C-alpha positions as CSV (number, residue, x, y, z in Angstrom):
1,X,0.0,0.0,0.0
2,X,2.9,2.4,0.8
3,X,4.4,1.6,-2.7
4,X,1.0,2.4,-4.3
5,X,0.9,5.7,-2.4
6,X,4.4,6.6,-3.6
7,X,3.5,5.8,-7.2
8,X,0.5,8.1,-7.6
9,X,-3.2,8.6,-6.8
10,X,-4.3,5.0,-6.4
11,X,-4.6,5.2,-2.6
12,X,-6.8,8.3,-2.4
13,X,-9.0,6.9,-5.2
14,X,-9.1,3.6,-3.4
15,X,-10.2,5.3,-0.2
16,X,-12.9,7.2,-2.1
17,X,-14.4,4.1,-3.7
18,X,-13.9,1.9,-0.7
19,X,-15.9,4.4,1.5
20,X,-19.1,3.1,-0.1
21,X,-20.4,0.3,2.2
22,X,-21.9,-2.7,0.5
23,X,-24.3,-4.4,2.9
24,X,-25.4,-7.5,0.9
25,X,-22.1,-9.3,0.4
26,X,-19.5,-10.5,2.9
27,X,-17.0,-7.7,2.2
28,X,-19.7,-5.2,3.3
29,X,-18.6,-5.8,6.9
30,X,-14.9,-5.4,6.1
31,X,-12.7,-2.6,7.4
32,X,-11.6,0.3,5.2
33,X,-8.1,-1.2,5.2
34,X,-9.5,-4.4,3.7
35,X,-11.7,-2.5,1.3
36,X,-8.7,-0.7,0.0
37,X,-6.8,-4.0,-0.4
38,X,-9.8,-5.4,-2.4
39,X,-9.9,-2.3,-4.6
40,X,-6.1,-2.5,-5.3
41,X,-6.6,-6.1,-6.2
42,X,-8.9,-4.9,-9.0
43,X,-12.3,-6.2,-7.8
44,X,-15.5,-5.1,-6.1
45,X,-16.2,-8.5,-4.5
46,X,-13.8,-10.9,-2.8
47,X,-14.5,-13.9,-0.6
48,X,-12.8,-16.9,1.0
49,X,-12.9,-20.3,-0.7
50,X,-15.7,-21.6,1.5
51,X,-17.7,-18.3,1.1
52,X,-17.7,-18.8,-2.6
53,X,-18.9,-22.4,-2.2
54,X,-21.9,-21.2,-0.2
55,X,-23.1,-19.2,-3.3
56,X,-22.3,-22.1,-5.6
57,X,-19.3,-20.6,-7.2
58,X,-15.9,-22.2,-7.4
59,X,-12.4,-20.8,-7.7
60,X,-10.8,-21.3,-11.1
61,X,-7.8,-23.5,-11.3
62,X,-4.5,-21.6,-11.1
63,X,-6.1,-18.5,-9.6
64,X,-4.1,-16.5,-7.0
65,X,-5.5,-15.2,-3.8
66,X,-4.7,-11.9,-2.1
67,X,-4.6,-11.4,1.7
68,X,-6.8,-9.4,4.0
69,X,-6.3,-8.8,7.7
70,X,-8.7,-10.6,10.0
71,X,-8.9,-10.5,13.8
72,X,-7.5,-13.3,15.9
73,X,-9.4,-14.3,19.0
74,X,-8.4,-16.5,21.9
75,X,-10.8,-18.0,24.5
76,X,-9.9,-17.3,28.1
77,X,-11.5,-18.4,31.3
78,X,-12.5,-15.8,33.8
79,X,-10.9,-16.9,37.1
80,X,-13.9,-15.6,39.2
81,X,-16.9,-16.7,37.2
82,X,-15.2,-19.6,35.4
83,X,-16.9,-18.5,32.2
84,X,-15.1,-18.3,28.9
85,X,-14.8,-15.1,27.0
86,X,-13.2,-14.2,23.7
87,X,-10.2,-11.9,23.7
88,X,-8.7,-10.1,20.7
89,X,-5.0,-11.2,20.6
90,X,-4.0,-9.6,17.3
91,X,-4.5,-10.0,13.5
92,X,-3.6,-12.5,10.9
93,X,-3.7,-12.8,7.1
94,X,-6.6,-14.6,5.4
95,X,-6.6,-15.5,1.7
96,X,-9.6,-14.3,-0.4
97,X,-10.3,-14.6,-4.2
98,X,-11.8,-12.1,-6.6
99,X,-15.2,-12.7,-8.1
100,X,-13.4,-12.5,-11.5
101,X,-11.4,-15.6,-10.5
102,X,-14.5,-17.7,-9.9
103,X,-17.1,-19.6,-12.0
104,X,-20.5,-20.9,-11.2
105,X,-24.0,-19.6,-10.5
106,X,-24.6,-15.9,-11.2
107,X,-24.7,-13.6,-8.2
108,X,-27.7,-11.3,-7.6
109,X,-26.0,-8.2,-8.8
110,X,-24.8,-9.9,-12.0
111,X,-28.4,-10.2,-13.0
112,X,-28.6,-6.4,-13.6
113,X,-29.7,-5.8,-17.2
114,X,-27.6,-2.9,-18.3
115,X,-29.5,-0.4,-20.5
116,X,-29.3,-1.1,-24.2
117,X,-28.5,2.3,-25.5
118,X,-26.3,3.6,-28.4
119,X,-24.1,5.3,-25.8
120,X,-22.9,2.0,-24.5
121,X,-21.1,1.7,-27.8
122,X,-19.5,5.1,-27.1
123,X,-18.1,3.7,-23.9
124,X,-16.6,0.8,-25.8
125,X,-15.1,3.2,-28.3
126,X,-13.4,5.0,-25.4
127,X,-12.1,1.6,-24.1
128,X,-14.3,1.8,-21.0
129,X,-15.7,-1.4,-19.8
130,X,-19.2,-1.2,-18.3
131,X,-19.9,-3.7,-15.6
132,X,-22.5,-4.6,-12.9
133,X,-21.4,-4.3,-9.3
134,X,-23.1,-4.7,-5.9
135,X,-24.5,-1.5,-4.5
136,X,-26.7,0.0,-1.8
137,X,-28.8,3.0,-0.9
138,X,-25.8,5.3,-0.9
139,X,-24.5,4.9,-4.4
140,X,-25.6,3.4,-7.7
141,X,-22.4,3.5,-9.7
142,X,-19.0,5.1,-10.3
143,X,-16.4,5.8,-13.0
144,X,-12.8,4.8,-12.3
145,X,-10.3,6.7,-14.5
146,X,-7.4,4.5,-13.5
147,X,-9.3,1.2,-14.1
148,X,-11.2,2.6,-17.1
149,X,-14.4,1.1,-15.8
150,X,-18.0,2.3,-15.4
151,X,-19.5,0.2,-12.6
152,X,-23.3,0.2,-12.3
153,X,-25.4,-1.1,-9.4
154,X,-28.6,-0.2,-11.2
155,X,-30.0,-0.6,-14.7
156,X,-31.3,3.0,-14.7
157,X,-30.0,4.8,-17.7
158,X,-29.4,8.1,-15.9
159,X,-26.8,6.5,-13.7
160,X,-24.9,5.3,-16.8
161,X,-25.2,8.7,-18.4
162,X,-23.9,10.3,-15.2
163,X,-20.8,8.1,-15.2
164,X,-20.3,8.5,-19.0
165,X,-20.4,12.2,-18.5
166,X,-17.6,12.0,-16.0
167,X,-15.5,10.1,-18.6
168,X,-16.3,12.9,-21.2
169,X,-15.4,15.6,-18.7
170,X,-12.1,13.9,-18.0
171,X,-11.3,14.1,-21.7
172,X,-12.0,17.9,-21.6
173,X,-10.1,18.8,-18.5
174,X,-7.3,16.2,-18.7
175,X,-7.8,14.6,-15.3
176,X,-10.6,14.4,-12.8
177,X,-10.1,15.3,-9.2
178,X,-10.2,12.4,-6.7
179,X,-13.4,11.9,-4.7
180,X,-16.7,13.7,-5.0
181,X,-15.7,17.1,-6.4
182,X,-18.8,19.4,-6.4
183,X,-18.2,20.9,-9.8
184,X,-17.5,17.5,-11.4
185,X,-20.6,16.0,-9.8
186,X,-22.9,18.8,-10.9
187,X,-21.6,18.7,-14.4
188,X,-22.2,15.0,-14.6
189,X,-25.7,15.1,-13.1
190,X,-26.9,18.0,-15.4
191,X,-25.4,16.3,-18.4
192,X,-27.1,13.0,-17.5
193,X,-30.5,14.8,-17.3
194,X,-29.9,16.3,-20.8
195,X,-28.8,12.9,-22.2
196,X,-32.0,11.3,-20.9
197,X,-34.1,13.6,-23.0
198,X,-31.8,13.5,-26.0
199,X,-32.1,9.7,-26.3
200,X,-35.8,9.8,-25.7
201,X,-35.8,8.6,-22.0
202,X,-38.0,10.1,-19.3
203,X,-35.7,12.3,-17.3
204,X,-38.6,13.7,-15.3
205,X,-38.7,10.6,-13.1
206,X,-35.3,11.5,-11.8
207,X,-35.7,15.3,-11.7
208,X,-36.4,15.5,-7.9
209,X,-33.4,13.4,-7.1
210,X,-31.3,15.5,-9.5
211,X,-32.3,18.8,-7.9
212,X,-31.4,17.4,-4.4
213,X,-28.1,16.1,-5.7
214,X,-27.2,19.4,-7.2
215,X,-28.5,21.2,-4.1
216,X,-26.2,19.1,-1.9
217,X,-23.0,19.9,-3.8
218,X,-24.0,23.6,-4.3
219,X,-24.2,23.9,-0.5
220,X,-20.6,22.6,-0.2
221,X,-19.6,25.5,-2.4
222,X,-21.9,27.9,-0.4
223,X,-23.9,28.9,-3.4
224,X,-27.5,28.3,-4.6
225,X,-28.4,25.4,-6.9
226,X,-29.3,28.0,-9.6
227,X,-25.8,29.6,-9.3
228,X,-24.2,26.2,-9.4
229,X,-26.0,25.3,-12.6
230,X,-25.0,28.5,-14.3
231,X,-21.4,28.0,-13.1
232,X,-21.1,24.7,-14.9
233,X,-23.1,25.3,-18.1
234,X,-20.0,25.8,-20.3
235,X,-18.6,22.5,-19.1
236,X,-21.9,20.7,-19.6
237,X,-22.0,22.1,-23.2
238,X,-18.6,20.7,-23.8
239,X,-19.4,17.3,-22.3
240,X,-22.6,16.9,-24.4
241,X,-20.7,18.0,-27.5
242,X,-17.9,15.4,-27.1
243,X,-20.5,12.7,-26.5
244,X,-22.9,13.6,-29.3
245,X,-20.3,14.4,-31.9
246,X,-19.1,10.8,-31.5
């Protein structure tokens, strides 16, 4: 991890993406440290050999595991009550395998039907892979510039358009800032709303959520949502142009 920090921006990015808790898979209860190790291993889902067997998936022959840190407990007897209690004595390494290194029955989040839109072809032109990932109520997708991946936890087209707009914005400004930058988020959200209408989708069903989303990031900049929208219109125009001209 120290070497990754020395090399560039992978650690801050890993922390940003690892901050999204995922409650419906085993790694949802992992520590931030283990989430970062999982992200650096190039996956959104990792489990031990037995955990994969429980969901009827099996580790492919020749696959290599990576280690996470797990607590080590020891049972001690209380001298007064004679009852046993578990005491944390330290940590040890435990091998886990990436979902990409397993075969078997599909997982719940792999059943997400990604939207069949022409803009999916644009993502492929830009060498961006679009994949389904586990999600929760806090987030529905993300774009990773270093991994060149749009990860979606929902089939909703607006989420895909939001992440695709991040990719277009990156082409314009050269490099996105790590984490949830207010300007970048408002540009992506406003662009996504416009794209919904351009391809003939019903953007109105997301409009309330979009306003609250923009309002949240505008408050971080201490300006009104209206001022925030005006502030980013030029960038939104450029994002739409690079997407539509393709």
